[in-house]
C-alpha positions as CSV (number, residue, x, y, z in Angstrom):
1,M,30.8,-29.6,19.3
2,K,29.3,-27.7,21.4
3,K,27.7,-28.4,24.2
4,E,24.7,-26.1,24.4
5,T,23.5,-27.0,20.6
6,L,22.7,-30.9,21.8
7,K,20.3,-32.6,24.4
8,I,19.5,-35.7,25.9
9,K,17.8,-38.0,22.7
10,D,14.7,-39.3,24.2
11,F,15.0,-43.5,22.4
12,N,11.4,-43.9,23.2
13,K,10.7,-41.5,20.6
14,E,12.8,-44.2,17.7
15,P,10.7,-46.6,16.6
16,G,13.5,-47.8,13.9
17,L,15.8,-48.6,17.0
18,L,13.3,-50.9,18.4
19,K,13.8,-53.2,15.3
20,D,16.8,-55.8,15.7
21,K,17.9,-55.3,12.4
22,P,20.1,-57.8,10.3
23,D,23.3,-55.1,10.3
24,R,22.7,-54.0,14.0
25,I,22.7,-57.9,14.9
26,K,25.9,-58.8,13.0
27,R,27.5,-55.4,14.6
28,T,26.7,-57.0,18.4
29,N,27.8,-60.4,17.7
30,A,30.9,-59.2,16.7
31,I,31.3,-57.3,19.8
32,A,30.0,-60.3,21.7
33,C,32.9,-62.2,19.5
34,A,35.6,-59.8,21.0
35,L,34.3,-59.5,24.4
36,F,34.7,-63.2,24.9
37,K,38.6,-63.4,23.1
38,E,39.1,-60.8,26.3
39,V,37.1,-61.0,29.1
40,P,36.7,-65.0,31.3
41,V,33.1,-64.9,30.9
42,D,31.6,-68.6,32.7
43,S,29.2,-69.6,34.9
44,S,29.9,-67.5,38.2
45,M,29.8,-64.6,36.5
46,K,26.8,-61.5,37.0
47,V,27.1,-59.4,34.6
48,V,25.6,-55.7,33.8
49,D,24.7,-54.7,30.3
50,F,24.5,-50.2,30.7
51,G,22.4,-49.1,27.4
52,C,21.3,-52.4,26.7
53,G,18.6,-51.0,24.1
54,T,16.2,-54.4,23.3
55,G,18.9,-56.9,24.2
56,L,20.7,-58.0,21.9
57,L,24.5,-58.3,23.6
58,S,23.2,-59.1,27.0
59,I,21.1,-61.8,25.6
60,A,24.6,-63.2,23.1
61,V,26.6,-62.9,26.8
62,S,23.7,-64.8,28.9
63,S,25.0,-68.1,27.1
64,K,27.8,-67.9,29.2
65,A,27.0,-65.9,32.2
66,K,25.3,-66.7,35.0
67,S,23.2,-63.9,35.1
68,V,23.3,-60.8,33.2
69,T,20.9,-57.5,33.9
70,G,19.9,-54.8,31.5
71,M,19.7,-51.6,32.0
72,D,18.6,-48.6,30.1
73,T,17.0,-45.7,30.4
74,S,13.8,-46.2,27.5
75,E,11.3,-48.1,28.7
76,K,10.2,-49.1,24.9
77,M,13.3,-51.0,24.5
78,I,12.9,-52.7,27.7
79,E,9.1,-53.3,27.1
80,V,11.0,-55.1,23.7
81,F,13.5,-56.9,25.3
82,N,11.4,-58.0,28.3
83,E,9.4,-59.5,25.3
84,K,12.2,-61.3,24.3
85,I,13.1,-62.6,27.8
86,K,9.7,-63.9,28.0
87,K,9.1,-66.0,24.7
88,D,12.4,-67.5,25.2
89,N,12.0,-68.0,28.6
90,L,15.8,-66.6,29.6
91,K,15.9,-67.7,33.4
92,N,19.2,-66.1,33.7
93,V,18.2,-62.2,32.6
94,K,16.3,-60.0,33.9
95,T,15.8,-55.6,32.8
96,C,16.3,-53.0,35.2
97,H,14.8,-49.5,34.0
98,I,17.0,-46.3,35.1
99,C,14.9,-43.5,35.6
100,G,17.4,-40.5,34.9
101,F,20.0,-39.6,32.6
102,D,22.7,-39.5,35.6
103,A,25.4,-42.1,37.1
104,E,23.1,-41.3,40.3
105,Y,20.1,-43.6,39.1
106,V,22.2,-46.7,37.7
107,P,21.4,-49.4,40.9
108,D,24.0,-50.6,42.9
109,I,24.5,-54.0,41.8
110,D,27.7,-56.3,42.5
111,C,28.8,-57.7,39.1
112,G,32.3,-59.4,37.6
113,L,31.7,-58.0,34.5
114,V,30.0,-53.7,33.5
115,M,30.0,-54.2,29.7
116,S,28.5,-51.2,27.2
117,A,27.9,-51.1,23.7
118,M,27.0,-48.3,21.4
119,T,26.0,-46.2,24.4
120,M,28.7,-43.6,25.6
121,H,29.2,-41.7,22.6
122,H,25.4,-40.5,23.4
123,I,26.4,-39.1,26.5
124,P,28.0,-35.8,27.3
125,F,31.7,-35.5,28.2
126,E,31.5,-34.3,31.5
127,D,29.3,-37.1,32.3
128,I,31.8,-40.7,31.3
129,K,33.6,-40.2,34.0
130,K,30.3,-40.7,36.2
131,Y,29.5,-44.1,34.9
132,V,32.9,-45.2,34.6
133,K,33.4,-44.6,38.8
134,K,30.2,-46.0,38.6
135,F,30.8,-49.5,37.0
136,F,34.3,-49.6,39.1
137,D,32.3,-49.2,42.3
138,M,29.7,-51.8,40.9
139,L,32.4,-54.1,40.4
140,I,33.9,-57.0,42.9
141,P,37.5,-57.2,42.8
142,G,38.8,-58.9,40.0
143,G,36.2,-57.5,38.1
144,Y,35.5,-56.1,34.7
145,I,34.7,-53.2,32.4
146,A,34.3,-53.8,28.5
147,V,32.9,-50.6,26.4
148,A,32.4,-50.9,23.0
149,D,31.8,-48.1,20.7
150,L,33.1,-45.8,17.6
151,D,36.5,-44.6,16.8
152,E,36.2,-41.2,15.8
153,E,34.4,-40.2,12.5
154,K,32.8,-37.3,10.8
155,G,29.7,-37.6,11.8
156,N,28.2,-39.7,9.1
157,F,27.6,-42.6,11.2
158,H,23.9,-42.0,12.5
159,S,21.5,-40.1,9.8
160,D,20.5,-37.5,12.7
161,N,23.3,-36.5,15.1
162,D,20.6,-35.0,17.7
163,G,21.7,-36.5,21.2
164,V,25.1,-37.5,19.7
165,F,27.5,-36.3,22.3
166,H,30.4,-37.1,20.2
167,L,31.7,-38.1,17.1
168,G,33.1,-41.6,17.9
169,F,36.1,-41.5,20.5
170,V,40.2,-41.7,20.5
171,R,40.9,-44.9,22.0
172,K,44.0,-43.5,24.2
173,D,41.8,-41.0,25.3
174,F,39.2,-43.1,26.5
175,K,41.2,-45.5,27.7
176,K,43.2,-42.6,30.0
177,I,39.1,-42.1,31.6
178,I,38.9,-45.7,32.2
179,S,42.3,-45.7,33.7
180,D,41.6,-42.3,35.8
181,C,39.1,-44.3,37.1
182,G,41.4,-47.0,38.9
183,F,41.3,-49.6,36.2
184,E,44.2,-51.3,35.5
185,N,45.3,-53.8,32.4
186,V,43.4,-51.3,29.9
187,K,43.3,-52.6,26.3
188,D,42.0,-51.9,23.7
189,V,40.8,-54.0,20.0
190,T,39.1,-53.4,17.0
191,A,35.6,-55.4,17.7
192,T,34.1,-55.2,14.0
193,R,33.9,-52.6,11.1
194,V,30.5,-51.7,10.2
195,F,29.6,-50.3,6.0
196,K,27.1,-47.4,5.7
197,A,26.1,-45.1,3.3
198,D,26.9,-41.4,3.4
199,K,23.7,-39.7,4.6
200,N,24.2,-36.6,2.1
201,T,26.3,-38.5,-0.6
202,G,25.0,-41.8,-0.5
203,Q,28.4,-43.4,-0.5
204,G,29.6,-45.9,1.3
205,N,31.5,-45.6,4.8
206,E,33.4,-47.9,7.0
207,F,32.9,-47.3,10.5
208,S,35.5,-49.0,13.2
209,V,34.4,-50.0,16.4
210,F,36.7,-50.6,19.5
211,L,36.3,-52.7,22.6
212,I,38.4,-51.1,25.8
213,T,38.5,-53.9,28.0
214,A,40.5,-53.4,31.9
215,K,40.2,-54.8,35.2
216,K,39.2,-53.7,38.7
217,P,42.6,-54.8,40.9
218,A,41.6,-57.7,42.9
219,A,42.8,-56.0,46.0
């Protein structure tokens, strides 16, 4: 897919994404379970959730973490997330609106884990390494990165591929990006599998979601 035919998606104009649909909740819970198996999240860990959306993963991880900061470029999604925080009185969860589509807009927050779920395929290829490097710099020594996203697919996952820069990823390629940014112990697992009807034929398709984790050297 050629870069010039693509553009950054404005998720403020996607009202369907503001609703926590059952399949999205199920997928996020599976990602959280996989993350807990790979990363030792505990009450001393500060977590950043990049591309937090309406906060499903942030809230799930907040049950074990010291604090979670959810970051997103969509003001409307952040608004929905903030309503959940207020409603459920989530004292250890807060949000941060990112005001631009570049790694330089991500605020510097020291943390023990940076996680991101189903976000990276919406980021241009040349920018992914910038974000991963930014996450490396944010992490304390010995901190973790955890990225969940689609394995390579044929473009049928989204009903509209506007703003989709990657039809999933080849795991070894993404692991190399993470390794090249200085991370060690780079591993991948299958977090979950998603079943969706093909947007053209109506037939069911299966999509696998990976979870890649890695650790910043302790010294």
